[in-house]
C-alpha positions as CSV (number, residue, x, y, z in Angstrom):
1,M,-165.0,102.1,135.2
2,F,-166.6,98.8,134.4
3,G,-164.6,96.8,136.9
4,L,-167.4,96.3,139.4
5,G,-168.3,92.9,137.9
6,N,-171.3,91.3,139.5
7,K,-170.8,93.2,142.8
8,R,-173.8,95.0,144.2
9,I,-173.6,98.8,144.9
10,G,-175.7,100.7,147.3
11,I,-175.9,104.5,147.7
12,T,-177.4,106.7,150.5
13,I,-177.8,110.4,150.5
14,D,-178.8,112.8,153.3
15,Q,-177.9,116.4,154.3
16,T,-174.5,115.4,155.7
17,G,-173.2,113.5,152.6
18,V,-173.3,110.7,150.0
19,R,-172.1,107.2,150.8
20,Y,-171.7,104.1,148.7
21,V,-170.5,100.6,149.2
22,T,-170.1,97.5,147.1
23,I,-171.0,94.2,148.7
24,K,-170.7,90.6,147.7
25,K,-171.6,87.3,149.2
26,K,-169.5,84.1,149.5
27,K,-170.2,82.3,152.7
28,S,-171.5,85.5,154.2
29,W,-172.0,89.1,153.2
30,E,-168.7,91.2,152.9
31,I,-168.3,94.9,152.2
32,G,-165.9,95.7,149.3
33,T,-165.1,99.2,148.1
34,S,-166.7,102.2,149.7
35,G,-166.7,106.0,149.3
36,Y,-168.0,109.1,151.1
37,L,-168.8,112.6,149.7
38,P,-169.4,115.2,152.4
39,I,-172.0,117.8,151.5
40,P,-171.7,121.4,152.6
41,P,-174.5,122.8,154.8
42,G,-177.4,124.4,153.0
43,I,-177.3,122.1,149.9
44,I,-179.9,119.7,151.4
45,V,-182.3,121.1,154.0
46,E,-184.9,118.9,155.7
47,D,-184.3,116.3,153.0
48,H,-185.1,118.7,150.2
49,I,-182.4,119.6,147.6
50,M,-182.0,123.4,147.8
51,N,-179.1,123.8,145.3
52,S,-179.4,121.0,142.7
53,E,-176.8,122.5,140.4
54,S,-174.1,122.6,143.0
55,L,-174.9,119.1,144.3
56,S,-174.9,117.7,140.7
57,L,-171.4,119.1,140.0
58,Q,-170.0,117.7,143.3
59,V,-171.5,114.2,142.6
60,K,-170.3,114.1,139.0
61,H,-166.7,114.8,140.2
62,W,-167.0,112.3,143.0
63,V,-168.4,109.6,140.8
64,K,-165.5,110.1,138.3
65,T,-162.9,110.0,141.1
66,E,-164.4,106.8,142.7
67,K,-164.5,105.2,139.2
68,I,-168.1,104.1,139.5
69,R,-169.4,105.9,136.5
70,G,-171.6,103.6,134.4
71,A,-172.5,101.4,137.4
72,S,-176.0,100.3,138.3
73,A,-177.0,101.1,141.9
74,T,-179.9,101.1,144.3
75,L,-180.5,104.4,146.0
76,A,-181.9,104.9,149.6
77,I,-183.7,108.1,150.4
78,P,-184.5,109.7,153.8
79,T,-187.7,108.6,155.5
80,S,-189.0,112.0,156.7
81,Q,-191.1,112.5,153.6
82,I,-192.5,109.0,153.4
83,I,-196.2,108.4,154.2
84,I,-197.4,104.9,155.3
85,R,-201.1,104.0,155.0
86,K,-202.7,100.7,155.9
87,M,-205.5,99.7,153.4
88,R,-207.9,96.7,153.0
89,I,-208.4,95.8,149.3
90,P,-211.5,93.8,148.4
91,S,-209.7,91.2,146.4
92,I,-207.4,88.2,146.9
93,K,-206.3,87.8,143.3
94,A,-202.7,88.9,142.7
95,A,-203.5,90.0,139.2
96,E,-206.1,92.4,140.4
97,L,-204.4,93.6,143.6
98,S,-202.0,96.1,141.9
99,Q,-204.8,97.7,139.8
100,L,-207.1,98.1,142.8
101,V,-204.3,99.6,145.0
102,E,-203.6,102.1,142.2
103,L,-207.3,102.9,142.0
104,E,-207.5,103.5,145.7
105,V,-204.4,105.7,145.8
106,E,-205.5,107.8,142.9
107,T,-209.1,108.3,144.1
108,A,-209.6,107.6,147.8
109,L,-206.2,107.9,149.6
110,R,-205.6,111.4,151.0
111,L,-202.0,112.5,150.9
112,P,-200.4,115.8,151.9
113,F,-198.8,116.2,148.5
114,E,-199.7,115.9,144.8
115,D,-198.4,113.5,142.2
116,P,-197.2,110.7,144.5
117,V,-194.9,107.8,143.7
118,Y,-195.9,104.7,145.7
119,D,-195.4,101.0,146.3
120,F,-197.1,98.5,148.6
121,I,-196.5,95.2,150.4
122,K,-199.1,92.6,151.3
123,V,-199.2,92.0,155.0
124,G,-202.3,89.7,155.4
125,H,-205.5,88.4,153.8
126,D,-208.7,86.6,154.4
127,D,-211.3,84.9,152.2
128,E,-212.6,88.2,150.8
129,S,-209.9,90.9,151.1
130,T,-206.2,91.6,151.3
131,Q,-204.5,93.9,153.8
132,V,-201.6,96.0,152.3
133,L,-199.2,98.7,153.5
134,V,-198.9,101.6,151.0
135,F,-195.7,103.7,151.0
136,A,-196.0,107.0,149.2
137,A,-193.6,110.0,148.7
138,P,-193.7,113.1,146.5
139,K,-192.6,112.2,143.0
140,K,-190.9,115.5,142.6
141,L,-188.7,114.9,145.6
142,I,-187.7,111.4,144.6
143,Q,-187.0,112.4,141.0
144,S,-184.7,115.2,142.2
145,Y,-182.5,112.6,143.9
146,V,-182.6,110.2,141.0
147,D,-181.7,113.0,138.5
148,V,-178.5,113.9,140.5
149,F,-177.1,110.4,140.1
150,E,-178.4,109.7,136.6
151,D,-176.7,113.0,135.4
152,A,-173.5,111.8,137.0
153,G,-173.5,108.5,135.1
154,I,-175.0,106.2,137.7
155,H,-177.9,104.0,136.5
156,V,-180.5,104.0,139.4
157,R,-182.3,100.7,139.1
158,A,-184.4,101.0,142.3
159,V,-185.2,103.5,145.0
160,E,-186.1,102.3,148.5
161,I,-186.4,103.8,152.0
162,S,-183.7,103.6,154.7
163,A,-186.0,101.6,157.0
164,T,-186.3,98.6,154.7
165,A,-182.6,98.8,153.8
166,L,-181.5,98.8,157.4
167,A,-184.0,96.0,158.3
168,R,-182.5,93.9,155.5
169,A,-179.0,94.5,156.7
170,I,-179.9,93.5,160.3
171,S,-181.8,90.5,159.1
172,A,-178.7,89.3,157.2
173,H,-176.7,89.9,160.3
174,Q,-179.1,88.2,162.8
175,Q,-180.7,85.8,160.3
176,D,-184.3,86.6,161.3
177,F,-186.5,89.3,163.0
178,I,-188.6,89.0,166.1
179,H,-192.3,89.2,165.3
180,E,-192.7,92.8,166.5
181,S,-189.7,95.1,167.1
182,M,-188.5,98.7,167.2
183,L,-185.4,99.6,165.2
184,I,-183.5,102.8,166.2
185,S,-180.9,104.3,163.8
186,L,-178.8,106.9,165.5
187,D,-176.6,109.4,163.6
188,R,-174.9,112.6,164.6
189,N,-177.7,114.9,163.5
190,S,-180.8,112.8,163.8
191,L,-182.4,109.7,165.3
192,E,-184.8,107.6,163.2
193,V,-187.2,105.2,164.8
194,Y,-188.9,102.4,162.8
195,M,-191.7,100.1,164.2
196,L,-191.4,96.8,162.4
197,Q,-193.8,93.9,162.0
198,Y,-192.3,90.8,160.4
199,G,-189.5,93.0,159.1
200,N,-191.9,95.5,157.5
201,P,-192.0,99.1,158.7
202,I,-195.5,100.1,159.7
203,F,-194.6,103.4,161.5
204,M,-191.6,105.7,161.2
205,R,-190.5,108.8,163.0
206,T,-187.5,111.1,162.7
207,I,-186.2,113.0,165.8
208,S,-183.7,115.9,165.2
209,L,-180.5,116.0,167.2
210,M,-179.1,119.3,165.8
211,D,-178.4,120.6,169.4
212,H,-176.3,117.5,170.0
213,A,-174.3,118.0,166.8
214,A,-173.6,121.6,167.7
215,M,-172.0,120.5,171.0
216,D,-169.3,118.7,169.0
217,T,-169.3,115.7,171.3
218,D,-170.0,112.0,171.0
219,E,-172.0,111.9,174.2
220,L,-175.7,112.5,174.7
221,T,-176.6,114.8,177.5
222,S,-178.9,113.7,180.3
223,D,-181.7,115.9,179.0
224,Q,-181.4,114.5,175.5
225,V,-181.5,110.9,176.9
226,G,-184.6,111.8,178.9
227,E,-186.4,113.3,175.9
228,I,-185.5,110.3,173.7
229,I,-186.7,107.7,176.2
230,A,-189.9,109.7,176.8
231,E,-190.6,109.9,173.0
232,I,-189.9,106.2,172.6
233,S,-192.3,105.4,175.4
234,R,-195.0,107.5,173.7
235,M,-194.4,105.7,170.4
236,L,-194.6,102.3,172.1
237,S,-197.9,103.2,173.7
238,F,-199.1,104.6,170.3
239,Y,-198.2,101.3,168.6
240,Q,-199.9,99.1,171.3
241,Y,-203.1,101.1,171.8
242,S,-203.7,102.9,168.5
243,I,-202.1,100.8,165.8
244,Q,-202.7,97.3,167.3
245,E,-205.8,98.4,169.5
246,G,-204.3,96.6,172.5
247,A,-203.9,93.3,170.7
248,S,-200.1,93.2,170.9
249,R,-197.1,95.2,171.9
250,I,-193.4,95.7,171.0
251,S,-191.1,93.9,173.4
252,H,-187.8,94.1,171.5
253,I,-185.6,97.1,170.6
254,I,-182.6,97.1,168.3
255,V,-180.2,100.0,168.5
256,T,-177.8,100.9,165.6
257,G,-175.6,103.9,165.1
258,A,-172.6,105.4,163.3
259,N,-170.5,106.0,166.4
260,E,-170.1,105.0,170.0
261,T,-173.2,107.0,171.0
262,R,-175.2,103.9,170.2
263,I,-173.5,102.1,173.1
264,Q,-174.6,104.9,175.5
265,L,-178.2,104.9,174.1
266,H,-178.3,101.1,174.4
267,R,-177.3,101.3,178.0
268,E,-179.7,104.1,178.9
269,L,-182.6,102.3,177.2
270,Q,-181.8,99.1,179.2
271,L,-182.1,101.1,182.4
272,G,-185.1,103.3,181.4
273,L,-187.1,100.6,179.7
274,S,-186.1,97.5,181.8
275,E,-189.3,95.6,180.8
276,L,-188.1,95.4,177.2
277,H,-185.3,93.4,175.6
278,V,-182.7,95.9,174.1
279,D,-180.0,94.8,171.6
280,T,-177.4,96.6,169.6
281,V,-175.9,95.6,166.3
282,D,-172.3,96.1,165.2
283,F,-171.8,96.0,161.4
284,D,-168.0,95.9,161.6
285,T,-168.4,92.1,161.2
286,L,-169.2,92.8,157.5
287,T,-165.6,94.0,156.8
288,K,-162.4,92.0,156.5
289,S,-159.4,92.5,158.8
290,R,-157.6,94.8,156.3
291,F,-160.4,97.4,156.9
292,K,-159.5,98.1,160.5
293,D,-159.9,101.9,160.0
294,F,-163.2,101.6,158.2
295,N,-166.3,102.3,160.2
296,A,-168.9,99.9,158.7
297,N,-171.6,101.2,161.1
298,A,-171.6,104.6,159.2
299,F,-172.3,102.6,156.0
300,R,-174.9,100.3,157.5
301,V,-177.8,101.6,155.4
302,A,-175.8,101.6,152.2
303,A,-174.9,97.9,152.9
304,G,-178.5,97.0,153.3
305,V,-179.3,98.9,150.0
306,A,-176.6,97.0,148.2
307,M,-178.3,93.7,149.3
308,F,-181.4,94.8,147.4
309,S,-182.7,92.2,144.9
310,K,-186.1,91.2,143.4
311,R,-186.2,88.3,145.8
312,N,-185.9,90.4,149.0
313,A,-187.2,93.7,147.7
314,Y,-189.8,95.3,149.9
315,I,-190.4,98.8,148.5
316,N,-189.3,100.4,145.2
317,L,-190.3,104.1,144.9
318,Q,-188.5,104.7,141.6
319,P,-190.6,107.1,139.5
320,H,-192.0,105.8,136.2
321,R,-190.4,106.7,133.0
322,K,-192.0,109.3,130.7
323,T,-192.9,106.6,128.1
324,E,-194.7,104.6,130.8
325,T,-196.6,107.7,131.8
326,R,-197.7,108.3,128.2
327,I,-198.9,104.8,127.9
328,K,-200.8,105.1,131.2
329,L,-202.5,108.3,129.9
330,F,-203.4,106.6,126.6
331,V,-204.9,103.6,128.4
332,L,-206.8,105.9,130.7
333,W,-208.2,107.8,127.7
334,I,-209.3,104.5,126.1
335,F,-211.0,103.5,129.3
336,V,-212.9,106.8,129.5
337,V,-214.1,106.4,125.9
338,A,-215.2,102.8,126.5
339,W,-217.0,103.9,129.7
340,I,-218.9,106.6,127.9
341,A,-219.9,104.1,125.1
342,C,-220.9,101.6,127.7
343,M,-223.1,104.1,129.5
344,G,-224.8,105.1,126.2
345,I,-225.5,101.5,125.4
346,S,-226.9,100.9,128.9
347,G,-229.1,103.9,128.6
348,Y,-230.5,102.8,125.3
349,T,-231.1,99.3,126.5
350,Y,-232.9,100.5,129.6
351,W,-235.1,102.7,127.5
352,E,-236.0,99.8,125.1
353,N,-236.6,97.5,128.1
354,S,-238.9,100.1,129.7
355,K,-241.0,100.3,126.5
356,E,-241.2,96.5,126.3
357,M,-242.2,96.2,130.0
358,K,-245.0,98.8,129.6
359,A,-246.3,96.9,126.5
360,N,-246.2,93.6,128.4
361,T,-248.0,95.1,131.4
362,S,-250.8,96.3,129.2
363,K,-251.2,92.9,127.6
364,L,-251.4,91.3,131.1
365,V,-254.1,93.7,132.1
366,Q,-256.1,92.9,129.0
367,L,-255.7,89.2,129.6
368,N,-256.9,89.5,133.2
369,Q,-260.0,91.5,132.0
370,N,-260.8,88.8,129.4
371,K,-260.4,86.1,132.2
372,A,-262.9,88.0,134.4
373,I,-265.4,88.2,131.5
374,L,-265.2,84.4,131.0
375,E,-265.7,83.8,134.7
376,A,-268.8,86.0,134.7
377,K,-270.2,83.9,131.9
378,L,-269.7,80.7,133.9
379,L,-271.7,82.3,136.7
380,V,-274.6,83.2,134.4
381,K,-274.8,79.6,133.0
382,P,-274.5,77.3,136.0
383,E,-276.1,74.4,134.1
384,L,-272.8,73.8,132.2
385,S,-271.3,72.4,135.4
386,S,-272.7,70.4,138.3
387,D,-271.3,73.0,140.8
388,P,-269.9,76.0,138.9
389,A,-269.5,78.1,142.1
390,N,-267.0,75.6,143.6
391,F,-265.2,75.3,140.3
392,I,-264.8,79.1,140.1
393,A,-263.7,79.3,143.7
394,T,-261.1,76.6,143.1
395,M,-259.8,78.4,140.0
396,K,-259.6,81.7,141.8
397,A,-257.7,80.1,144.7
398,S,-255.1,78.6,142.4
399,R,-254.6,81.7,140.3
400,K,-252.1,84.4,141.0
401,D,-252.2,88.1,140.2
402,V,-249.6,88.1,137.4
403,V,-249.4,91.9,137.2
404,V,-248.7,92.3,140.9
405,I,-246.1,89.5,141.0
406,T,-244.4,90.8,137.8
407,N,-244.2,94.3,139.2
408,D,-242.8,93.0,142.5
409,L,-240.1,91.1,140.6
410,M,-239.3,94.1,138.5
411,K,-238.9,96.7,141.3
412,P,-235.6,95.5,142.8
413,L,-233.9,95.1,139.4
414,P,-230.8,97.4,138.9
415,V,-230.9,100.0,136.2
416,D,-229.1,97.8,133.6
417,G,-230.7,94.5,134.7
418,R,-233.6,92.8,132.9
419,I,-235.7,89.7,133.1
420,T,-235.4,87.6,130.0
421,T,-237.7,84.7,130.8
422,M,-240.3,83.9,133.5
423,A,-242.0,80.6,134.1
424,Y,-244.5,79.3,136.6
425,S,-244.8,75.6,137.3
426,A,-247.6,73.5,138.7
427,D,-245.8,73.0,142.0
428,S,-246.2,76.8,142.9
429,Q,-242.7,77.7,141.8
430,I,-241.5,80.7,139.7
431,S,-238.4,80.4,137.5
432,L,-236.6,83.5,136.4
433,T,-233.7,84.2,134.0
434,V,-232.2,87.6,134.6
435,L,-229.4,89.4,132.7
436,F,-226.9,91.6,134.7
437,T,-223.8,93.5,133.8
438,K,-222.3,93.3,137.3
439,M,-221.8,90.1,139.3
440,E,-222.6,91.9,142.6
441,D,-226.1,92.8,141.3
442,S,-227.1,89.1,141.3
443,A,-226.5,88.8,145.0
444,R,-228.4,92.1,145.8
445,Y,-231.4,90.9,143.7
446,L,-231.4,87.6,145.5
447,Y,-231.5,89.4,148.8
448,D,-234.5,91.5,147.6
449,L,-236.3,88.4,146.2
450,R,-236.2,86.8,149.7
451,K,-238.1,89.8,151.1
452,L,-241.1,89.4,148.8
453,T,-244.3,88.6,150.7
454,F,-245.6,85.9,148.3
455,G,-242.4,83.9,148.3
456,E,-241.5,81.2,150.7
457,N,-237.9,80.7,149.5
458,A,-235.7,82.2,146.8
459,L,-232.7,80.4,145.5
460,L,-229.9,81.3,143.0
461,Q,-229.7,78.2,140.7
462,S,-226.8,79.2,138.4
463,I,-224.7,82.0,137.0
464,T,-223.4,82.1,133.5
465,E,-220.8,84.6,132.3
466,S,-221.0,85.8,128.7
467,V,-217.9,87.5,127.1
468,N,-218.1,88.8,123.5
469,G,-220.8,86.3,122.7
470,K,-219.0,83.4,124.4
471,T,-220.5,81.8,127.5
472,T,-218.6,80.3,130.4
473,L,-219.9,78.8,133.6
474,N,-218.9,81.1,136.4
475,G,-220.4,79.4,139.4
476,A,-223.5,77.8,141.0
477,A,-225.1,78.4,144.4
478,D,-225.6,75.6,147.0
479,S,-229.3,75.5,147.9
480,S,-228.4,74.8,151.5
481,S,-226.2,77.9,152.0
482,S,-227.0,81.5,152.0
483,T,-225.6,83.7,149.2
484,E,-226.5,87.1,150.7
485,D,-222.9,87.9,151.6
486,R,-221.3,86.6,148.4
487,T,-219.7,89.3,146.3
488,D,-217.9,89.0,143.0
489,L,-215.3,91.8,143.0
490,N,-214.0,91.4,139.5
491,V,-213.5,94.8,137.9
492,N,-215.4,95.1,134.6
493,L,-213.6,98.0,132.9
494,S,-214.5,97.2,129.3
495,G,-218.3,96.5,129.7
496,D,-218.1,93.3,127.6
497,K,-219.1,90.9,130.4
498,Q,-222.7,89.9,131.1
499,Y,-224.0,87.5,133.6
500,V,-227.1,85.3,133.0
501,V,-228.5,84.3,136.4
502,N,-231.3,81.7,137.0
503,Y,-233.5,82.0,140.1
504,S,-236.3,79.9,141.6
505,I,-239.0,81.2,143.9
506,S,-241.3,78.9,145.9
507,L,-244.6,80.4,146.7
508,K,-246.0,80.2,150.2
509,K,-248.2,77.2,150.4
510,E,-250.1,78.1,153.6
511,A,-251.0,81.6,152.2
512,A,-252.3,79.9,149.0
513,K,-254.3,77.4,151.0
514,D,-255.9,80.2,153.2
515,S,-256.7,82.2,150.1
516,A,-258.3,79.2,148.4
517,N,-260.5,78.5,151.5
518,K,-261.5,82.1,151.8
519,A,-262.4,82.5,148.2
520,A,-264.3,79.2,148.1
521,T,-266.4,80.2,151.2
522,T,-267.2,83.7,149.8
523,D,-268.1,82.4,146.3
524,V,-270.3,79.6,147.6
525,K,-272.2,82.0,149.8
526,G,-272.7,84.3,146.8
527,A,-273.8,81.4,144.6
528,A,-276.3,80.3,147.3
529,A,-277.8,83.8,147.5
530,T,-278.1,83.9,143.8
531,N,-279.9,80.6,143.7
532,V,-282.3,81.8,146.4
533,Q,-283.1,84.9,144.4
534,Q,-283.7,82.8,141.3
535,K,-286.0,80.5,143.1
C-alpha cells in the first residue's frame, strides 16, 4: 500500500472510466504501473456524476485492488465545464496580483455558475498592468470528483484540467512548444480541441463523437471527417480574427489519440488544411519494452498529470478546505467592520473640515473689508504720500483675491482631502500642502490645478506616506515630466495610510502685469478727477 516511494501518480476520470499511472524520471520520463476502471453508462453524464454512491463504491474497490490506497495523486478533470477569461489587472506587483484577481472574480467577472473555484496564470504585463488568464469551474462539480477519491483513500493534492496535463506531456516528449499551436485530443466518444499560446490554453472546445462510438469501428466516416475539418477551420478563424484581432494565427496542429484513428485524422488534416503544419505524437515511447501490450496513448493525459509539480504547475482548481473558507469569511467580516469605521471617521473629518473652512472664509471676507477701509482712508488723505493714487494702484495690481483663489483651490478637492497649509511667496507662487487618503487623488487634484485660470504652471513637489503615525517617503515628481497619467494602485483596505502631498502653483505673470496696468490707469484717472473737483 505504501510501496509507491517517490513515484508520481496521476489520475483521470471521464464518463468511460478511471485511469491512473505512476511515472518516474531517470534520463527521461518512464511510465511505471497503471490501472483502468471502466465505468458503466449513466454513472457520469456530460461530465456530471449522476450516481455518486455507485461510483464511490466502485472506486473504493478498485483502489484497494490496485494497492494505491493512501497514495497522493493529482487529478485531471474534463474540460467541458471549464470557463476561460482574459483579464487585465491594474498592478504589476506579485503580492497584490492574487488579491486583485480574487476581487475581480468575486465582483466583476460574470460566470454561468455560482460559487466558482478558479486559478490564473500570468501571460503578459506592461508598466502599469498585468494580463492574466483566469480558469474557473463550478466548485460543486470539482468537489464531487475530489470526494470520490478522498473517500476511497486517495489524497488529492492538486486538481488540473486535461488541457494543461496533455500540454505538459507533449512538452516533455517534444522538449518545447511552438509559439502558437492547436492541440487535438481524440478519444472514442469525443474530440477535444485546445488552442495554446506558449503552452497555455486560451480556448478549449469539446466535440461529441457518440455516433462514431455507436458504429463500433475505429474509422471515422467521411461525413465525420468533413464536419471535424469544418469545425477546426472555424476555430482557427475565430482565434485569428476574434481572439488575436488579426495580429497572429495558428500554423501548427498536434494530433493525439488513444487508438489508430489519430493516424487517419492526421492524414485527413494534412490534406484538408495543407497550409498548416500537422504533427502527431505517439506516447508509446514512454514505456519500456516489457509493456508491449500497454497502450500508453490511452493514458497520455494521466501521464501528463503525474508530471505535475510546483515548478511546472499551470492551473490548480482544488477547492479550498473548510477551515480556509472560515478564515476567509472572518477576514472579510473584519474588513467590513474596518470599512464602516473608516467611513465614519471620514464623514466626521469632512464635517469638521467644512466648519473650519466656513470660519476661515468669513475671516478672509472680514480682512478684505478692513483692507478696503484702509485704502479709502489713503484716498481721503493724499498728503501722506507724494502720489497716493499710484501707490494704491500698485498695491491693487499686486494683490490677489484670496477668497476667490482659496475657493478655486478647494473645489477640486476629493471628499476626504483637505488643505493643511497654504503659502504665497513674493515671486507669485502659491505653495500647498494637501492631505489625501488615496494616492490616486493626488494625481487627479494636480490635473484640476493645471486647469485653473490664474495659474501658469502647477507642479507636484513631493508625496509623503504616513502609516500609523510613521512617515515614509513614497516618491517625488520630476518638474520636467507630466504626472497626469501616474496612478498609484496600492489597495488601502485598512484605511490607516495617509498621503501628504506638496504642490506649487506659479501665477500667470502676464495676467498680473495687465491687471496692474489697467488698475493703475483707472485709479490715476479717478485721482485726477478728484483733484479737479477739489480745485
